[in-house]
C-alpha atoms as one frame of an Amber mdcrd trajectory, in Angstrom:
protein
 -73.198-174.762  40.078 -72.868-178.269  41.256 -69.649-177.519  43.445 -71.829
-175.480  45.769 -73.295-178.784  47.193 -69.909-179.758  48.564 -69.663-176.426
  50.657 -70.017-176.723  54.519 -72.326-174.272  56.541 -71.437-170.611  56.722
 -68.985-170.023  59.512 -71.179-167.317  61.012 -74.443-169.033  60.623 -73.831
-172.338  61.957 -75.313-173.197  65.385 -73.056-174.549  68.186 -74.959-177.797
  68.064 -74.263-178.265  64.304 -70.777-177.114  64.694 -70.181-179.739  67.303
 -71.516-182.467  64.914 -69.243-181.595  62.116 -66.325-182.737  64.150 -67.653
-186.300  64.462 -66.810-187.130  60.823 -63.450-185.084  60.538 -59.933-186.218
  61.316 -56.447-184.611  60.884 -54.804-181.324  61.936 -57.289-178.541  63.015
 -55.572-176.008  60.820 -56.130-178.133  57.796 -59.848-178.829  58.849 -60.448
-175.166  59.286 -59.336-174.360  55.761 -61.428-176.975  54.264 -64.639-175.255
  52.706 -66.422-178.444  52.840 -66.299-178.267  56.781 -67.254-174.519  57.286
 -67.210-171.813  54.698 -65.632-168.557  55.156 -62.336-169.330  57.016 -59.024
-168.754  55.261 -55.523-168.931  56.063 -55.432-165.625  57.840 -58.493-166.017
  59.991 -57.673-169.571  60.839 -54.450-168.379  62.457 -56.214-165.865  64.362
 -58.990-168.100  65.420 -56.613-170.750  66.640 -54.605-168.279  68.519 -57.716
-166.807  70.370 -59.048-170.459  71.016 -55.586-171.324  72.349 -55.349-174.351
  70.195 -52.043-175.405  68.323 -52.382-175.512  64.606 -51.253-179.180  64.488
 -53.711-180.332  67.181 -55.690-183.359  66.083 -59.376-182.829  65.623 -60.221
-186.284  66.686 -58.519-185.382  70.001 -60.292-182.025  70.808 -62.512-182.296
  73.854 -65.893-180.293  74.299 -63.969-177.273  75.977 -61.847-177.023  72.793
 -64.711-177.131  70.397 -66.622-174.497  72.492 -63.398-172.143  72.366 -62.979
-172.668  68.868 -66.522-171.639  68.080 -66.518-168.654  70.178 -63.294-167.504
  68.491 -64.683-168.074  65.138 -67.623-165.722  65.958 -65.293-163.263  67.534
 -62.751-163.172  64.803 -64.963-163.122  61.919 -67.245-160.625  63.231 -64.376
-158.515  64.040 -62.878-158.941  60.584 -66.187-157.937  58.952 -66.395-154.791
  61.094 -62.958-153.752  60.023 -63.877-154.345  56.504 -61.360-157.294  56.170
 -57.621-157.904  55.751 -56.383-155.990  52.632 -53.403-156.515  50.658 -51.651
-153.202  49.578 -53.753-152.822  46.372 -57.077-154.174  47.496 -60.077-152.022
  47.876 -63.592-152.878  48.951 -66.613-151.860  46.706 -66.609-148.425  48.525
 -63.023-147.896  47.624 -61.759-148.348  51.038 -58.909-150.636  52.574 -59.743
-153.174  55.197 -58.300-152.330  58.464 -58.220-155.816  60.229 -54.625-156.309
  58.925 -53.554-153.572  61.511 -55.001-155.731  64.471 -53.627-159.229  63.568
 -52.608-161.209  66.630 -50.290-163.825  64.935 -50.638-163.983  61.320 -47.440
-162.845  59.387 -46.078-161.921  62.811 -43.222-164.650  62.852 -40.650-163.466
  65.279 -42.655-160.798  66.978 -44.237-161.211  70.424 -47.725-162.466  70.922
 -50.183-160.530  73.374 -48.423-162.427  76.225 -45.107-161.531  75.279 -44.018
-164.932  73.762 -42.373-165.583  70.314 -44.747-166.119  67.442 -43.501-169.006
  65.216 -44.433-170.209  61.706 -44.651-173.698  60.321 -46.220-175.240  57.149
 -49.511-177.219  57.623 -51.150-178.515  54.300 -48.944-176.485  52.268 -50.016
-173.125  53.849 -48.267-171.132  56.419 -49.552-171.360  60.064 -48.371-168.595
  62.602 -48.967-169.423  66.183 -47.547-169.117  69.685 -46.246-172.622  71.133
 -46.663-171.254  74.775 -50.083-169.955  74.454 -51.579-172.516  72.003 -51.457
-176.033  73.406 -50.977-178.951  71.250 -53.809-181.574  71.720 -52.694-184.831
  70.977
């Protein structure tokens, strides 16, 4: 399994100090970096949108421009969203069931993912753009672009 050596630390197991250090070698858009499994393992497209919304960071924000406060907010949001996702048994498509035959319920709680045109928690319109060939759902009012 030689490809495993290229994986980053587990998102729920990395300490804040380690997480902060990971940013020193990364450049680019934060959405793209969160999806990069060599950065941190366990964050996919759905959860990256939710994490960025909770952290109030625009998906096109440049990683190299993030301040300490942004990184702290991102770290806290990762823990909050992934732990909630696990507790709710994940985000299931129509036909997916877990090993117990149960459908994940986190999809019922999505804040921005696939909510293009709907309102966010603060009443603003959720937008959708493409970042690194993936959809990114966000609120341009709540999530500030860090340049």
